C-alpha positions in Angstrom: 51.6 80.5 99.7 54.6 80.1 97.6 54.3 81.0 94.0 56.0 78.8 91.4 58.1 80.0 88.7 57.2 79.2 85.1 61.0 79.3 84.2 62.6 76.0 83.3 65.5 75.6 85.9 67.6 73.1 83.9 67.7 71.7 80.4 65.5 68.5 80.3 66.4 65.7 78.0 64.1 62.8 77.0 66.9 60.3 77.5 66.8 57.8 80.5 69.6 57.8 83.0 72.3 55.4 82.6 71.1 53.2 85.5 68.0 52.5 83.5 69.9 51.2 80.5 68.7 47.7 80.5 70.4 44.8 78.7 67.5 43.0 77.1 69.7 40.3 75.6 69.6 38.6 79.1 65.7 38.9 79.3 63.7 35.8 79.9 60.1 35.0 79.0 57.4 35.8 81.7 57.2 32.6 83.5 53.7 33.5 85.0 52.1 34.3 81.7 50.7 30.9 81.1 49.3 30.4 84.7 46.0 32.3 84.0 43.7 30.3 81.7 42.2 32.2 78.7 38.7 31.7 80.0 39.5 33.2 83.4 39.2 36.9 84.2 41.2 38.9 86.7 39.5 41.7 88.5 40.6 44.1 91.3 38.5 44.3 94.4 38.0 47.4 96.4 39.9 47.4 99.7 36.7 46.9 101.9 35.6 44.1 99.8 39.0 42.4 99.8 38.8 42.5 103.6 35.7 40.3 103.4 36.7 38.0 100.4 40.2 37.1 101.1 40.6 34.3 98.5 39.2 33.3 95.0 37.3 30.4 96.6 35.2 33.0 98.9 34.6 35.3 95.8 33.4 32.4 93.6 31.2 31.0 96.3 29.4 34.3 96.8 29.1 34.9 93.1 27.7 31.3 92.5 25.2 31.9 95.3 24.2 35.2 93.6 23.8 33.5 90.2 21.6 30.9 91.6 19.4 33.7 93.3 19.0 35.5 89.7 15.8 34.8 87.8 16.2 32.3 84.8 15.8 34.9 82.1 18.8 36.9 83.5 20.9 33.8 83.6 20.4 33.0 80.0 21.2 36.6 78.8 24.5 36.4 80.7 25.9 33.3 78.8 
């Protein structure tokens, strides 16, 4: 097993390299920002779940079926 040295090999600066010097005067507003309504929620699915539920319609259908199966007192608390 190779031991690592605690010495710093080169002088590190906190400046970004020149290729990352962005010109923000040419920046445009995010054209996708308005596509998601305020009352919607974006969630990340685990890979094994996303293999079964491949689109938002299938996820919403499964969640609506689950909601109808819940007892009424649980439904009221969720709202």
